[in-house]
LORO-457888 format. One record per residue (C-alpha): residue in one letter; residue number from 1; x, y, z. Coordinates in steps of 0.1 Angstrom, whole numbers. Layout:
<nodes>
["a", NUM, [X, Y, Z]] ...
</nodes>
This chain:
<nodes>
["m", 1, [55, -706, -385]] ["k", 2, [67, -677, -403]] ["s", 3, [34, -659, -396]] ["t", 4, [37, -667, -362]] ["s", 5, [73, -655, -358]] ["t", 6, [62, -621, -375]] ["a", 7, [33, -620, -348]] ["k", 8, [55, -622, -321]] ["v", 9, [79, -595, -335]] ["l", 10, [49, -571, -339]] ["s", 11, [38, -579, -304]] ["l", 12, [71, -571, -289]] ["l", 13, [74, -538, -309]] ["l", 14, [39, -528, -296]] ["l", 15, [48, -535, -259]] ["l", 16, [79, -510, -264]] ["l", 17, [60, -483, -282]] ["p", 18, [42, -467, -251]] ["s", 19, [77, -464, -232]] ["a", 20, [93, -448, -262]] ["t", 21, [62, -426, -270]] ["g", 22, [61, -415, -234]] ["c", 23, [98, -405, -232]] ["v", 24, [93, -386, -265]] ["g", 25, [61, -370, -250]] ["v", 26, [79, -356, -219]] ["q", 27, [107, -339, -240]] ["a", 28, [83, -324, -265]] ["d", 29, [60, -306, -240]] ["p", 30, [79, -295, -210]] ["q", 31, [53, -269, -202]] ["e", 32, [31, -298, -189]] ["k", 33, [54, -299, -157]] ["k", 34, [59, -262, -153]] ["k", 35, [42, -250, -123]] ["r", 36, [19, -220, -121]] ["p", 37, [37, -186, -114]] ["n", 38, [47, -174, -79]] ["v", 39, [39, -143, -64]] ["l", 40, [60, -120, -43]] ["m", 41, [43, -91, -27]] ["v", 42, [65, -64, -10]] ["m", 43, [48, -35, 10]] ["t", 44, [66, -7, 31]] ["d", 45, [49, 15, 54]] ["d", 46, [45, 52, 50]] ["q", 47, [68, 55, 20]] ["w", 48, [64, 85, 0]] ["l", 49, [67, 85, -39]] ["e", 50, [100, 106, -39]] ["s", 51, [120, 84, -19]] ["m", 52, [122, 59, -46]] ["r", 53, [153, 80, -60]] ["i", 54, [175, 65, -32]] ["m", 55, [165, 29, -39]] ["s", 56, [186, 22, -67]] ["r", 57, [184, -17, -65]] ["t", 58, [146, -18, -64]] ["r", 59, [144, 7, -93]] ["n", 60, [168, -16, -113]] ["l", 61, [155, -49, -105]] ["l", 62, [120, -41, -105]] ["g", 63, [115, -8, -126]] ["d", 64, [141, -15, -153]] ["e", 65, [128, -51, -158]] ["g", 66, [91, -43, -154]] ["v", 67, [64, -16, -154]] ["t", 68, [63, 15, -129]] ["f", 69, [28, 27, -124]] ["d", 70, [32, 66, -120]] ["r", 71, [-5, 72, -111]] ["y", 72, [-9, 46, -82]] ["h", 73, [-30, 59, -53]] ["p", 74, [-40, 42, -21]] ["s", 75, [-79, 43, -15]] ["t", 76, [-73, 53, 19]] ["p", 77, [-41, 70, 29]] ["l", 78, [-38, 52, 63]] ["c", 79, [-22, 21, 72]] ["c", 80, [-49, -2, 84]] ["p", 81, [-76, 6, 59]] ["s", 82, [-50, 5, 31]] ["r", 83, [-38, -28, 40]] ["s", 84, [-72, -42, 45]] ["t", 85, [-81, -30, 9]] ["y", 86, [-52, -49, -4]] ["l", 87, [-62, -81, 15]] ["s", 88, [-101, -77, 7]] ["g", 89, [-100, -62, -27]] ["q", 90, [-127, -39, -16]] ["f", 91, [-128, -2, -8]] ["a", 92, [-132, 8, 29]] ["h", 93, [-169, 15, 25]] ["n", 94, [-175, -20, 14]] ["n", 95, [-150, -39, 38]] ["g", 96, [-159, -18, 68]] ["v", 97, [-123, -8, 78]] ["r", 98, [-123, 29, 79]] ["h", 99, [-97, 38, 104]] ["n", 100, [-66, 24, 122]] ["s", 101, [-86, 14, 154]] ["a", 102, [-121, 9, 169]] ["p", 103, [-149, 17, 165]] ["q", 104, [-142, 26, 127]] ["g", 105, [-114, 2, 120]] ["g", 106, [-85, -19, 132]] ["y", 107, [-78, -54, 123]] ["d", 108, [-110, -69, 142]] ["k", 109, [-132, -50, 116]] ["l", 110, [-116, -71, 86]] ["d", 111, [-136, -103, 77]] ["e", 112, [-104, -125, 77]] ["k", 113, [-121, -154, 62]] ["k", 114, [-126, -135, 29]] ["t", 115, [-93, -124, 21]] ["l", 116, [-67, -129, -5]] ["p", 117, [-45, -156, 13]] ["v", 118, [-77, -177, 16]] ["w", 119, [-86, -175, -20]] ["m", 120, [-47, -184, -32]] ["q", 121, [-45, -212, -8]] ["k", 122, [-79, -228, -22]] ["a", 123, [-61, -222, -56]] ["g", 124, [-35, -245, -47]] ["y", 125, [-9, -220, -35]] ["v", 126, [14, -223, -7]] ["t", 127, [11, -191, 13]] ["s", 128, [32, -170, 37]] ["h", 129, [30, -137, 53]] ["i", 130, [59, -121, 70]] ["g", 131, [59, -89, 90]] ["k", 132, [33, -63, 95]] ["y", 133, [-5, -70, 93]] ["p", 134, [-34, -45, 97]] ["n", 135, [-32, -25, 128]] ["g", 136, [-42, -41, 160]] ["y", 137, [-33, -76, 149]] ["g", 138, [-22, -96, 180]] ["r", 139, [-36, -73, 207]] ["k", 140, [-66, -97, 216]] ["d", 141, [-49, -130, 208]] ["p", 142, [-12, -128, 199]] ["k", 143, [-10, -165, 191]] ["h", 144, [-38, -162, 165]] ["v", 145, [-29, -174, 130]] ["p", 146, [-52, -155, 103]] ["p", 147, [-68, -182, 79]] ["g", 148, [-52, -188, 46]] ["w", 149, [-18, -186, 56]] ["d", 150, [2, -218, 55]] ["e", 151, [32, -201, 72]] ["w", 152, [27, -173, 94]] ["r", 153, [55, -150, 109]] ["g", 154, [32, -118, 117]] ["s", 155, [45, -90, 139]] ["v", 156, [25, -85, 171]] ["d", 157, [11, -51, 180]] ["p", 158, [24, -30, 196]] ["t", 159, [58, -44, 191]] ["t", 160, [54, -41, 153]] ["y", 161, [66, -7, 158]] ["q", 162, [100, -14, 171]] ["m", 163, [132, -20, 152]] ["w", 164, [145, -41, 180]] ["g", 165, [126, -59, 207]] ["y", 166, [97, -68, 184]] ["k", 167, [76, -99, 186]] ["l", 168, [66, -124, 159]] ["n", 169, [39, -151, 160]] ["e", 170, [57, -179, 142]] ["n", 171, [29, -205, 133]] ["g", 172, [14, -200, 165]] ["k", 173, [44, -198, 188]] ["l", 174, [57, -164, 200]] ["r", 175, [93, -151, 196]] ["t", 176, [108, -119, 206]] ["y", 177, [140, -105, 187]] ["g", 178, [163, -86, 209]] ["k", 179, [157, -57, 233]] ["p", 180, [144, -21, 224]] ["d", 181, [174, -6, 237]] ["e", 182, [201, -28, 223]] ["e", 183, [209, -23, 186]] ["d", 184, [222, -58, 178]] ["p", 185, [228, -57, 141]] ["e", 186, [220, -93, 137]] ["l", 187, [183, -87, 149]] ["y", 188, [174, -54, 127]] ["q", 189, [139, -62, 120]] ["t", 190, [141, -55, 85]] ["d", 191, [170, -79, 79]] ["v", 192, [153, -105, 98]] ["y", 193, [120, -103, 76]] ["r", 194, [143, -104, 46]] ["d", 195, [162, -134, 60]] ["k", 196, [128, -151, 65]] ["g", 197, [115, -143, 30]] ["v", 198, [148, -158, 15]] ["d", 199, [145, -190, 35]] ["f", 200, [110, -194, 24]] ["i", 201, [117, -189, -13]] ["k", 202, [146, -214, -11]] ["r", 203, [126, -241, 6]] ["k", 204, [95, -238, -16]] ["a", 205, [115, -235, -49]] ["e", 206, [120, -273, -47]] ["e", 207, [84, -281, -44]] ["d", 208, [56, -286, -73]] ["k", 209, [31, -260, -58]] ["p", 210, [35, -222, -66]] ["f", 211, [40, -198, -36]] ["f", 212, [26, -165, -24]] ["l", 213, [49, -146, -3]] ["s", 214, [37, -115, 13]] ["l", 215, [63, -95, 29]] ["a", 216, [55, -63, 49]] ["f", 217, [83, -40, 62]] ["l", 218, [79, -13, 88]] ["a", 219, [103, 12, 73]] ["p", 220, [100, 40, 69]] ["h", 221, [74, 41, 97]] ["g", 222, [82, 55, 129]] ["e", 223, [89, 34, 160]] ["n", 224, [67, 32, 192]] ["q", 225, [75, 65, 210]] ["k", 226, [65, 53, 244]] ["v", 227, [88, 23, 245]] ["l", 228, [117, 42, 232]] ["s", 229, [112, 68, 258]] ["e", 230, [114, 45, 286]] ["k", 231, [142, 21, 272]] ["s", 232, [163, 40, 249]] ["k", 233, [168, 75, 232]] ["p", 234, [139, 83, 211]] ["n", 235, [143, 101, 178]] ["a", 236, [128, 136, 184]] ["d", 237, [119, 138, 147]] ["g", 238, [98, 105, 150]] ["a", 239, [120, 86, 123]] ["p", 240, [128, 49, 129]] ["r", 241, [162, 38, 138]] ["p", 242, [180, 28, 105]] ["a", 243, [204, -3, 104]] ["p", 244, [235, 3, 123]] ["r", 245, [255, 1, 89]] ["h", 246, [235, 29, 73]] ["k", 247, [237, 54, 103]] ["g", 248, [245, 88, 90]] ["e", 249, [243, 80, 52]] ["f", 250, [219, 110, 46]] ["a", 251, [231, 133, 75]] ["d", 252, [237, 162, 51]] ["e", 253, [205, 156, 29]] ["k", 254, [183, 187, 22]] ["l", 255, [146, 186, 18]] ["p", 256, [137, 182, -19]] ["e", 257, [127, 214, -35]] ["n", 258, [90, 214, -37]] ["p", 259, [66, 245, -43]] ["a", 260, [41, 232, -18]] ["y", 261, [65, 231, 11]] ["n", 262, [55, 259, 35]] ["e", 263, [28, 269, 12]] ["t", 264, [28, 308, 9]] ["d", 265, [-8, 315, 1]] ["m", 266, [-33, 292, 18]] ["r", 267, [-65, 312, 12]] ["d", 268, [-77, 284, -13]] ["k", 269, [-76, 258, 13]] ["p", 270, [-102, 245, 40]] ["r", 271, [-101, 261, 71]] ["f", 272, [-82, 231, 88]] ["l", 273, [-55, 237, 64]] ["m", 274, [-57, 275, 62]] ["s", 275, [-52, 278, 99]] ["r", 276, [-20, 262, 100]] ["p", 277, [10, 287, 106]] ["k", 278, [40, 289, 82]] ["l", 279, [66, 266, 92]] ["d", 280, [93, 280, 116]] ["r", 281, [129, 272, 117]] ["e", 282, [128, 246, 145]] ["t", 283, [100, 228, 127]] ["t", 284, [119, 227, 95]] ["e", 285, [148, 212, 112]] ["r", 286, [126, 185, 128]] ["i", 287, [111, 179, 92]] ["t", 288, [145, 176, 78]] ["e", 289, [158, 152, 104]] ["s", 290, [126, 129, 101]] ["y", 291, [132, 130, 62]] ["r", 292, [167, 118, 67]] ["g", 293, [161, 92, 92]] ["r", 294, [135, 77, 71]] ["l", 295, [155, 78, 39]] ["e", 296, [182, 59, 58]] ["s", 297, [157, 32, 69]] ["l", 298, [148, 25, 34]] ["l", 299, [184, 15, 24]] ["a", 300, [179, -17, 44]] ["v", 301, [146, -25, 25]] ["d", 302, [165, -18, -8]] ["e", 303, [190, -44, 0]] ["a", 304, [165, -68, 10]] ["v", 305, [148, -64, -24]] ["e", 306, [179, -71, -41]] ["k", 307, [185, -103, -19]] ["l", 308, [150, -115, -25]] ["m", 309, [155, -113, -62]] ["s", 310, [189, -129, -63]] ["t", 311, [173, -158, -45]] ["l", 312, [145, -161, -71]] ["k", 313, [174, -163, -96]] ["s", 314, [195, -187, -80]] ["t", 315, [167, -211, -74]] ["g", 316, [154, -209, -111]] ["q", 317, [123, -190, -98]] ["l", 318, [129, -157, -112]] ["d", 319, [116, -160, -147]] ["n", 320, [83, -176, -133]] ["t", 321, [75, -152, -105]] ["y", 322, [56, -120, -104]] ["v", 323, [69, -93, -79]] ["l", 324, [50, -64, -68]] ["f", 325, [63, -35, -47]] ["t", 326, [42, -6, -32]] ["a", 327, [35, 11, 0]] ["d", 328, [3, 14, 21]] ["n", 329, [3, 53, 19]] ["g", 330, [27, 82, 16]] ["f", 331, [37, 109, 42]] ["f", 332, [38, 147, 44]] ["f", 333, [71, 166, 48]] ["g", 334, [60, 201, 50]] ["e", 335, [37, 204, 19]] ["h", 336, [7, 226, 25]] ["r", 337, [23, 233, 59]] ["v", 338, [16, 199, 72]] ["p", 339, [49, 189, 90]] ["t", 340, [42, 152, 93]] ["g", 341, [13, 126, 88]] ["k", 342, [-9, 111, 62]] ["f", 343, [-46, 107, 60]] ["l", 344, [-52, 134, 34]] ["p", 345, [-57, 125, -4]] ["h", 346, [-32, 151, -16]] ["g", 347, [-1, 137, -35]] ["a", 348, [23, 137, -5]] ["s", 349, [2, 108, 11]] ["g", 350, [-22, 99, -16]] ["q", 351, [2, 88, -42]] ["v", 352, [29, 60, -37]] ["p", 353, [54, 38, -56]] ["m", 354, [41, 7, -77]] ["l", 355, [63, -16, -97]] ["l", 356, [56, -50, -112]] ["r", 357, [78, -73, -128]] ["g", 358, [68, -110, -139]] ["p", 359, [61, -131, -170]] ["g", 360, [50, -111, -200]] ["i", 361, [55, -78, -183]] ["a", 362, [70, -51, -203]] ["a", 363, [104, -42, -193]] ["g", 364, [117, -6, -184]] ["q", 365, [83, 10, -191]] ["h", 366, [60, 34, -173]] ["s", 367, [22, 33, -172]] ["k", 368, [3, 65, -169]] ["e", 369, [-31, 46, -162]] ["l", 370, [-50, 56, -129]] ["t", 371, [-46, 27, -106]] ["s", 372, [-52, 18, -69]] ["n", 373, [-43, -5, -42]] ["a", 374, [-81, -19, -46]] ["d", 375, [-63, -33, -78]] ["l", 376, [-40, -54, -58]] ["a", 377, [-61, -85, -49]] ["a", 378, [-75, -84, -83]] ["t", 379, [-41, -87, -98]] ["i", 380, [-28, -115, -76]] ["t", 381, [-59, -135, -80]] ["d", 382, [-56, -132, -117]] ["i", 383, [-21, -144, -117]] ["g", 384, [-30, -174, -94]] ["g", 385, [-63, -183, -111]] ["a", 386, [-79, -179, -79]] ["d", 387, [-117, -175, -74]] ["p", 388, [-126, -148, -47]] ["d", 389, [-158, -155, -30]] ["r", 390, [-168, -117, -30]] ["a", 391, [-171, -89, -55]] ["l", 392, [-139, -73, -59]] ["d", 393, [-140, -35, -65]] ["g", 394, [-106, -33, -84]] ["r", 395, [-93, -49, -114]] ["s", 396, [-62, -67, -128]] ["l", 397, [-31, -47, -136]] ["l", 398, [-17, -75, -157]] ["p", 399, [-33, -59, -189]] ["y", 400, [-15, -25, -183]] ["g", 401, [16, -42, -174]] ["r", 402, [18, -64, -205]] ["d", 403, [10, -32, -225]] ["p", 404, [18, 0, -207]] ["r", 405, [3, 21, -234]] ["k", 406, [-31, 9, -226]] ["r", 407, [-55, 34, -210]] ["s", 408, [-90, 36, -196]] ["d", 409, [-113, 64, -182]] ["r", 410, [-117, 45, -149]] ["p", 411, [-118, 70, -121]] ["v", 412, [-101, 63, -87]] ["l", 413, [-119, 68, -53]] ["q", 414, [-100, 79, -20]] ["e", 415, [-121, 80, 11]] ["i", 416, [-115, 78, 49]] ["a", 417, [-132, 77, 83]] ["e", 418, [-170, 86, 84]] ["g", 419, [-163, 99, 47]] ["a", 420, [-160, 63, 36]] ["r", 421, [-198, 57, 37]] ["r", 422, [-220, 43, 12]] ["t", 423, [-239, 77, 10]] ["p", 424, [-224, 109, -3]] ["a", 425, [-213, 136, 21]] ["s", 426, [-238, 159, 5]] ["g", 427, [-261, 160, -25]] ["p", 428, [-248, 163, -64]] ["g", 429, [-234, 198, -68]] ["h", 430, [-238, 212, -37]] ["g", 431, [-214, 227, -11]] ["k", 432, [-234, 230, 19]] ["p", 433, [-226, 211, 51]] ["p", 434, [-242, 178, 48]] ["a", 435, [-269, 164, 69]] ["a", 436, [-259, 144, 100]] ["g", 437, [-246, 110, 94]] ["p", 438, [-258, 77, 108]] ["p", 439, [-265, 82, 144]] ["n", 440, [-239, 55, 155]] ["d", 441, [-212, 70, 133]] ["d", 442, [-183, 80, 152]] ["t", 443, [-164, 112, 143]] ["s", 444, [-134, 109, 166]] ["a", 445, [-110, 101, 139]] ["g", 446, [-118, 128, 116]] ["r", 447, [-119, 153, 145]] ["a", 448, [-83, 143, 156]] ["a", 449, [-71, 148, 121]] ["g", 450, [-88, 183, 122]] ["a", 451, [-70, 191, 153]] ["g", 452, [-38, 182, 138]] ["d", 453, [-31, 144, 142]] ["l", 454, [-26, 132, 107]] ["d", 455, [-4, 102, 118]] ["q", 456, [-33, 84, 137]] ["d", 457, [-8, 59, 150]] ["g", 458, [-11, 64, 189]] ["d", 459, [24, 55, 203]] ["a", 460, [39, 50, 169]] ["s", 461, [30, 88, 158]] ["p", 462, [57, 114, 159]] ["p", 463, [61, 134, 191]] ["a", 464, [38, 161, 195]] ["a", 465, [68, 187, 187]] ["s", 466, [69, 173, 154]] ["q", 467, [33, 184, 144]] ["g", 468, [45, 220, 146]] ["k", 469, [29, 250, 162]] ["q", 470, [-8, 257, 159]] ["n", 471, [-26, 290, 154]] ["r", 472, [-51, 284, 183]] ["k", 473, [-55, 307, 211]] ["g", 474, [-76, 284, 231]] ["p", 475, [-90, 251, 233]] ["r", 476, [-121, 246, 207]] ["k", 477, [-135, 214, 195]] ["a", 478, [-121, 206, 159]] ["r", 479, [-145, 196, 130]] ["s", 480, [-139, 164, 113]] ["v", 481, [-118, 165, 81]] ["a", 482, [-129, 130, 70]] ["y", 483, [-136, 130, 32]] ["e", 484, [-147, 114, -3]] ["a", 485, [-127, 122, -34]] ["i", 486, [-123, 112, -70]] ["r", 487, [-93, 112, -92]] ["a", 488, [-103, 113, -128]] ["d", 489, [-84, 125, -160]] ["r", 490, [-66, 155, -149]] ["y", 491, [-86, 163, -116]] ["l", 492, [-84, 155, -79]] ["y", 493, [-118, 166, -63]] ["i", 494, [-121, 164, -25]] ["r", 495, [-153, 166, -8]] ["y", 496, [-151, 169, 31]] ["v", 497, [-180, 158, 54]] ["t", 498, [-180, 194, 68]] ["g", 499, [-190, 208, 34]] ["a", 500, [-154, 221, 25]] ["r", 501, [-142, 212, -12]] ["e", 502, [-110, 214, -30]] ["l", 503, [-104, 209, -69]] ["y", 504, [-70, 206, -82]] ["d", 505, [-63, 206, -121]] ["l", 506, [-31, 183, -118]] ["a", 507, [-22, 191, -156]] ["t", 508, [-15, 227, -148]] ["d", 509, [-11, 226, -110]] ["p", 510, [8, 192, -101]] ["h", 511, [16, 207, -67]] ["e", 512, [-20, 214, -57]] ["l", 513, [-12, 251, -49]] ["t", 514, [-45, 265, -63]] ["s", 515, [-79, 249, -55]] ["r", 516, [-103, 256, -84]] ["h", 517, [-136, 247, -65]] ["n", 518, [-149, 282, -69]] ["d", 519, [-136, 290, -100]] ["p", 520, [-164, 298, -126]] ["d", 521, [-140, 284, -152]] ["y", 522, [-141, 250, -137]] ["a", 523, [-178, 251, -126]] ["k", 524, [-188, 223, -153]] ["a", 525, [-158, 200, -143]] ["r", 526, [-169, 201, -106]] ["t", 527, [-205, 195, -113]] ["f", 528, [-194, 166, -135]] ["l", 529, [-171, 153, -106]] ["d", 530, [-197, 158, -80]] ["r", 531, [-221, 137, -98]] ["r", 532, [-194, 109, -105]] ["l", 533, [-183, 110, -69]] ["d", 534, [-220, 104, -57]] ["r", 535, [-221, 73, -78]] ["l", 536, [-185, 60, -70]] ["q", 537, [-189, 65, -34]] ["g", 538, [-217, 39, -29]] ["c", 539, [-201, 14, -55]] ["t", 540, [-196, -22, -52]] ["g", 541, [-179, -48, -75]] ["e", 542, [-182, -40, -111]] ["e", 543, [-197, -5, -104]] ["c", 544, [-165, 6, -91]] ["r", 545, [-146, -5, -123]] ["e", 546, [-169, 13, -145]] ["e", 547, [-151, 38, -170]] ["i", 548, [-168, 75, -173]] ["p", 549, [-168, 100, -199]] ["q", 550, [-139, 123, -200]] ["a", 551, [-143, 153, -175]] ["p", 552, [-149, 188, -189]] ["e", 553, [-120, 209, -197]] ["p", 554, [-118, 243, -179]] ["g", 555, [-132, 273, -194]] 
</nodes>
């Protein structure tokens, strides 16, 4: 009897053990229940590097709590190609989007089935996009929802370029917010995008699946001049209208001091730049007004970043979210006598802000590593453990965020229009005009830039008066200024399809005042860069990420 009683007690204890053990196990290993990190990607439009000085909230919340990449460059300094590289992880010569519109570019050129949201969705992320998408989205089918996005609130072109009266495709249903000529504070585009982002975070924070939120603001890009001229008073300087609460905040702001502004000696520059006249008083006034208005439009973006971050914190998601902040390209304000625009690889348009915050990322540090928008898709898929179904040309920024002192010798490619081909503009070491490109290669984009249109945004470009006066006595056919360029170590080397060249030693000439392409002391450096650019121009995948030897010093 005694043994029977003992057996019953043991049996009872064994029945209780799994329950007790289970309770202890859950408490001992909470990481098993922790979901993978979220991703918040914030992108502005036409934001130049110097403008970050007025975005104190963004600098404090992301820069002071994360890493600022000081040498970050868009591979193509133009809206649609730059955003297509972000989505595809490939340079323009590989993804085929080389310009803002057909035949060389536009949204329809992008293979939307092989993009970042598709990969993140397959990896188990809830995905959402709010705001601008590559140029041309919605023109053919405004109700089309690109693959990979669980929640879609994309702006429909051409209304994308209106701070009021813009149309969103909200998961297949079209909704217009306000009227272009009625400045309703409740419907200001930046604020509406902000609130939709906040709502998404609040809803998804309660779910088990991680989220990927892509939020693309229009500011500080200009508005659709055609609509404004018909419905309202357009800004003669091309700047977007700021939020009503921010009007006049920078009414007395002066242009920053920059030796490249209205550059005195242009004899070292290619003909299309050399032929530009000095900026007169009227043009300078327009540039200043444009600068002020665009700065004012960024104040709402700065507030939006603060609201998004506070929402992440209040929902308990901040410590488990990577936040990336950048722009598609920069903008000219009189540097090298260019009054407005982008397109070119020079620092004004070819270098933009890039900040990264998240788990394991160093706080308050700066990275000097050469980086590019081709790295965005690689970084985000690395965060999410996603598997791209194509070779990515970029690499993850996480190792450089975790250790900002880490450096490599990988160069960065910049290319545009017919310069974004898999074949070099000319042979190694030669400065002669190249042989004709492919017979079906359109040159209109490069020629338009050569004629002075460095905005390339159609009705959303600044008024013609903002382009300044031209040193031309009569009509002549402009030559293309499409190019391919390489940034390596201390150098920026630009190779135009016409045969023109520029070579800057940024270690001694950060403002690009003196091109050294014909300087005998830089002959070895130029030959080296020519050969490296030949290889980089046709690269795919791993080839694009290869490190190179250090470029020769001058002398």
